[in-house]
C-alpha positions in Angstrom: 84.7 129.2 159.1 83.5 126.1 160.9 80.1 127.8 161.5 79.8 128.6 157.8 80.5 125.0 156.8 78.0 123.7 159.3 75.3 126.0 158.0 75.9 125.0 154.4 75.7 121.3 155.2 72.5 121.7 157.2 70.9 123.6 154.4 71.7 120.8 151.9 70.2 118.3 154.2 67.0 120.3 154.5 66.7 120.7 150.8 67.2 117.0 150.2 64.5 116.1 152.7 62.1 118.5 151.1 62.7 116.8 147.8 61.9 113.5 149.4 58.4 114.6 150.6 57.4 116.3 147.3 54.4 114.4 145.6 55.0 112.6 142.2 54.0 114.5 139.0 50.7 113.6 137.3 51.0 112.0 133.8 48.6 113.6 131.3 47.6 111.1 128.5 48.3 112.2 124.9 45.3 113.3 122.9 44.0 110.9 120.4 44.1 112.1 116.8 40.6 112.5 115.3 40.5 111.6 111.6 39.4 114.5 109.4 36.6 113.4 107.2 37.2 113.8 103.4 36.0 117.0 102.0 33.7 116.6 99.1 34.6 118.7 96.1 31.7 120.7 95.0 31.8 122.8 91.9 30.4 126.2 92.6 29.8 127.0 88.9 28.4 123.6 87.7 29.0 122.1 84.2 31.7 120.0 82.8 35.5 120.6 82.5 36.6 122.1 79.2 40.0 122.7 77.8 41.8 123.3 74.5 43.9 120.4 73.2 46.0 119.2 70.3 46.2 115.9 68.5 49.5 114.0 69.2 50.8 110.5 68.6 50.7 108.0 71.4 54.4 107.4 71.0 57.0 109.7 69.4 60.7 110.3 69.8 63.5 112.6 68.6 66.3 110.1 67.8 70.0 110.7 68.2 73.2 108.7 67.9 75.3 108.0 71.0 78.5 108.6 69.1 79.9 111.4 66.9 81.0 110.9 63.3 80.4 111.5 59.6 77.2 110.3 58.1 77.8 107.6 55.7 74.2 106.7 54.6 70.7 107.9 55.3 68.3 105.0 54.8 64.9 106.7 55.1 63.0 109.8 54.0 60.2 111.8 55.6 56.9 109.8 55.4 58.5 106.3 55.3 56.9 103.7 57.5 59.6 101.5 59.3 59.4 98.5 61.6 61.1 98.4 64.9 64.8 97.8 64.5 65.0 99.1 61.0 68.2 101.2 60.2 67.6 104.9 59.8 71.1 106.6 59.7 74.6 105.1 59.7 77.9 106.8 60.4 81.3 105.9 58.9 82.3 102.5 60.4 85.8 102.0 59.1 87.7 102.8 62.3 85.2 100.8 64.4 85.5 97.8 62.2 89.3 97.9 62.5 89.1 98.2 66.3 86.7 95.2 66.4 89.1 93.1 64.3 92.0 93.9 66.6 89.9 93.1 69.6 88.9 89.8 68.2 92.5 88.9 67.3 93.6 89.7 70.9 90.8 87.5 72.2 91.9 84.6 70.0 95.5 85.0 71.2 94.4 85.0 74.8 92.3 81.9 74.3 95.2 80.1 72.6 97.5 81.0 75.5 95.1 79.7 78.0 94.5 76.5 76.0 98.3 76.0 75.8 98.6 76.2 79.5 95.7 73.8 80.1 96.6 71.3 77.5 98.8 68.2 78.2 102.3 68.4 76.7 103.0 66.5 73.4 105.6 63.8 73.6 107.7 65.6 71.0 107.7 68.8 73.1 108.9 66.9 76.2 111.6 65.2 74.1 112.8 68.5 72.7 112.9 70.1 76.2 114.9 67.1 77.5 117.3 67.5 74.7 117.7 71.2 75.5 118.4 70.3 79.1 121.0 67.7 78.1 122.7 70.2 75.7 122.8 73.0 78.4 124.2 70.6 81.0 126.9 69.3 78.5 127.9 72.9 77.8 128.2 73.6 81.5 130.2 70.4 82.0 132.7 71.4 79.3 133.3 74.7 81.1 133.7 73.3 84.6 135.5 69.9 83.9 139.2 70.0 83.0 139.8 69.1 79.4 141.2 65.6 78.6 144.6 65.4 76.7 142.9 63.4 74.0 140.4 66.2 73.4 143.1 68.8 73.1 145.1 66.5 70.7 142.0 66.0 68.6 141.3 69.8 68.5 144.9 70.5 67.5 144.6 67.8 64.7 141.4 69.4 63.4 143.0 72.8 63.3 146.0 71.5 61.4 143.7 69.7 58.9 141.6 72.8 58.4 144.6 75.0 57.8 146.0 72.4 55.3 142.7 72.3 53.4 142.7 76.1 53.2 146.3 76.1 51.8 145.4 73.4 49.3 142.9 75.7 47.7 145.7 77.9 46.5 148.4 75.2 45.8 149.5 74.3 42.3 148.6 70.8 41.2 151.4 68.2 41.3 152.9 66.9 38.0 151.4 63.4 38.5 147.9 64.7 38.8 148.3 67.0 35.8 149.6 64.2 33.6 146.8 61.9 34.8 144.1 64.4 34.0 145.7 65.2 30.6 145.8 61.6 29.7 142.1 61.1 30.7 141.2 64.1 28.6 143.1 62.7 25.6 141.5 59.3 25.9 138.1 60.9 26.1 138.7 62.9 22.9 139.8 59.7 21.1 136.7 57.9 22.3 134.5 60.7 20.9 136.3 60.5 17.5 135.8 56.8 17.3 132.1 57.1 18.3 131.6 59.9 15.8 133.1 57.8 13.0 130.9 54.9 13.8 127.8 57.1 13.9 128.7 58.7 10.6 128.3 55.4 8.8 124.7 55.0 9.9 123.4 58.5 10.4 121.7 58.4 7.0 119.1 56.0 8.5 115.7 57.2 9.7 116.2 55.5 13.0 119.7 56.7 13.6 118.8 58.2 16.9 117.8 54.7 18.3 120.9 52.8 17.1 123.7 51.8 19.5 126.2 54.1 17.6 124.1 57.1 18.6 124.1 56.1 22.3 127.9 55.5 22.2 128.5 58.9 20.7 126.4 60.6 23.4 128.3 58.7 26.2 131.7 59.5 24.7 130.7 63.2 24.5 129.6 63.2 28.2 132.9 61.6 29.3 134.9 64.2 27.3 133.1 67.0 29.0 133.7 65.5 32.5 137.4 64.9 31.7 137.7 68.5 30.5 136.1 69.8 33.7 138.5 67.8 35.9 141.4 69.1 34.0 140.3 72.7 34.2 139.6 72.3 37.9 143.2 71.6 38.6 144.2 75.0 37.4 141.1 77.0 38.3 141.2 79.6 41.2 139.2 78.6 44.3 135.7 80.0 44.5 134.6 82.5 47.1 132.3 79.9 48.7 135.1 77.4 49.0 137.4 80.0 50.6 134.6 81.0 53.0 133.9 77.4 54.0 137.6 76.7 54.6 138.0 79.9 56.7 135.0 79.0 58.8 136.4 75.6 59.5 139.7 77.1 60.7 137.8 79.6 62.9 135.7 76.8 64.5 138.7 74.6 65.1 140.7 77.4 66.6 137.7 78.3 68.9 137.4 74.7 70.1 141.1 74.5 70.8 141.1 77.9 72.7 138.2 76.8 74.8 139.9 73.6 75.8 143.2 75.3 76.6 141.8 78.4 78.4 139.7 78.2 81.7 136.1 79.5 81.5 135.4 82.9 82.9 132.9 83.7 85.6 130.6 85.2 83.1 130.7 82.2 80.8 130.0 79.9 83.8 127.0 82.1 84.9 125.6 82.1 81.3 125.9 78.3 81.0 124.2 77.8 84.4 121.4 80.2 83.4 120.8 78.1 80.3 120.6 75.0 82.3 118.1 76.5 84.7 116.0 77.8 81.9 115.9 74.5 80.2 115.0 72.7 83.4 112.2 75.2 84.1 110.8 74.7 80.6 110.9 70.9 81.0 109.2 71.2 84.4 106.4 73.4 82.9 105.7 70.7 80.3 105.8 67.8 82.7 104.3 69.3 85.8 101.8 71.6 84.1 101.3 75.3 84.6 100.9 76.8 88.0 97.3 77.6 89.1 98.2 81.3 89.4 99.5 81.3 85.8 96.3 79.7 84.6 94.2 82.2 86.5 96.1 85.1 85.0 95.6 83.6 81.5 91.9 83.1 82.2 91.6 86.7 83.4 93.2 87.8 80.2 90.6 85.9 78.2 87.8 87.5 80.1 89.3 91.0 79.6 89.8 90.3 75.9 86.2 89.0 75.6 84.9 92.2 77.2 87.0 94.3 74.8 85.4 92.5 71.9 81.9 93.2 73.3 82.8 96.9 73.8 84.1 97.0 70.2 80.9 95.4 68.9 78.8 97.8 70.9 80.8 100.8 69.5 80.2 99.5 66.0 76.5 99.0 66.6 76.2 102.5 68.1 77.2 104.0 64.7 73.8 102.8 63.2 70.6 104.5 64.4 67.7 102.1 64.4 64.0 102.6 65.0 63.1 101.9 68.6 59.5 101.1 67.6 57.3 100.8 64.5 56.2 104.1 63.2 56.5 106.8 60.5 59.5 109.0 59.9 58.3 112.6 60.4 61.7 114.4 60.2 65.2 113.8 58.9 67.8 116.4 60.0 71.0 115.1 58.4 72.4 114.2 55.0 75.2 111.9 53.8 78.6 113.5 54.4 77.6 115.7 57.3 79.4 115.5 60.7 77.1 115.0 63.6 77.9 115.3 67.3 76.7 112.7 69.8 73.2 113.3 71.2 72.2 115.6 68.3 68.7 114.7 67.1 68.9 113.4 63.5 65.4 112.0 62.9 61.9 112.0 64.4 59.8 108.9 64.6 56.1 108.7 65.5 53.4 106.0 65.8 50.8 107.8 63.7 48.5 104.8 63.7 47.5 105.6 67.3 46.7 109.3 68.0 45.5 110.7 71.2 44.4 114.1 72.6 46.6 116.2 74.8 45.1 119.2 76.7 47.1 122.4 76.7 45.3 124.8 79.1 43.4 122.7 81.7 43.4 124.9 84.8 44.4 123.9 88.3 40.9 124.9 89.3 39.4 122.1 87.2 42.0 119.3 87.5 40.5 118.1 90.8 37.3 117.2 89.0 39.1 115.0 86.4 39.9 111.4 86.9 41.2 108.5 84.8 38.4 106.7 83.0 36.1 109.7 82.8 34.2 110.0 79.5 35.1 112.9 77.2 33.9 114.5 74.1 36.5 115.8 71.6 35.7 118.4 69.0 38.3 118.2 66.2 38.1 121.7 64.9 39.6 121.3 61.4 37.4 118.4 60.7 34.3 119.8 62.4 33.6 116.4 64.1 33.0 115.4 67.7 34.5 112.1 68.8 33.9 110.2 72.0 36.9 109.2 74.3 38.0 108.6 77.8 40.7 110.1 80.1 43.7 107.8 79.8 46.3 109.7 82.0 46.8 112.8 84.0 50.1 114.5 84.4 51.3 114.4 88.0 53.3 117.6 87.6 51.9 120.9 86.3 53.3 123.5 83.9 52.9 127.2 83.7 51.4 129.1 80.7 51.2 132.9 81.0 51.2 132.8 84.8 48.4 130.2 85.0 49.1 126.7 86.4 47.8 124.0 84.0 47.9 120.2 83.9 48.1 118.0 80.8 45.5 115.3 80.4 45.6 112.6 77.7 42.5 111.3 76.2 42.2 108.1 74.1 39.6 108.3 71.3 37.1 105.5 70.8 37.6 105.8 67.1 40.1 107.5 64.9 38.9 109.0 61.6 41.3 108.6 58.6 41.6 112.4 58.2 42.9 112.9 61.7 46.4 114.3 61.7 49.1 115.1 64.3 48.9 118.7 65.5 45.3 119.4 64.7 43.5 121.6 67.2 40.7 120.2 69.4 38.3 121.3 72.2 37.8 118.8 75.0 34.8 118.5 77.3 35.3 116.1 80.2 32.3 114.8 82.2 29.1 113.0 81.9 
């Protein structure tokens, strides 16, 4: 085993030394890229590029509403010219208007709450809060402090007086009061008779109503009615209101006496202390101002309410379809009373004052020889006229027609004859 280990170590040393004597590899420089010269496009058949085309407006759109609903009004008809922003179709807005009113009301409430937190307290508000603190502390003191004997005596006296007043309502009048009231009634009747006799002597005069006898008769009559009322009151049953008031007085007096004689319960003490704490907190809010966190929360509520108003306004605006640009209405697909879904085209608008030519079959073999700005000749087949123009735009993406790859090219006309119409067929020749 020792021989084997020695041979293995010797072999490793030999290999390491062989590696040390090996020459360094040669670095081959990377080849330099040679630019490829542009390949000139050469037509093998010669001539200009030709293609079939159609007349189309420079700007057109199929318009749809972003919201669903029932059509309330259609403002335009096919052929109408409208400016940008003109209303075209309006959906029913009743629900959206209610939602906007509610959002605005919530916004106003949030603003009012924030303003109340930020405003300085009014002196009357501070005074009222101080009064509430004093009342709550007095209530707590009544429950915690032992009652004074004088307070108990006063409560007992008030209860006795209330009970006596209640019993007096049902008591018969004493004989002295009855005789006094009867005498007053008799005297009042005699006074009326005397005044009536004096008035009878002068009542034939035209100015009898202004004479002293007339005034005396009226005063005597009033005194008689008052005396009769006092006499009747002695024997009349007490009214329900008088009984209720007397009963309430007894209940209040008894409650006051019970409170003074019985110790307060733990629940009553806790309630009284809570009222004191609440009154002190309200006073501190008025005098120290609202906490910054409370103001920040209120400000956030205002911002959220403002955003809700903006969303409601946008929802209401989305129910009216307006023209995005000036043009002519070429199609109206709805009528009042119909229900439309969001995104369904309801009208088509086109700028017919600026028409251009769109190729329909310009082959991929010819598109490489077309560039923006090239002159073109356009044969309008229905009108049998040839018009000059220039290539305005080339589609960057092809389409396929019957297996052939074609590109759309737009050509602006140098002049537009009045008889030119959207959809007319044309033949285009591009080149010098």
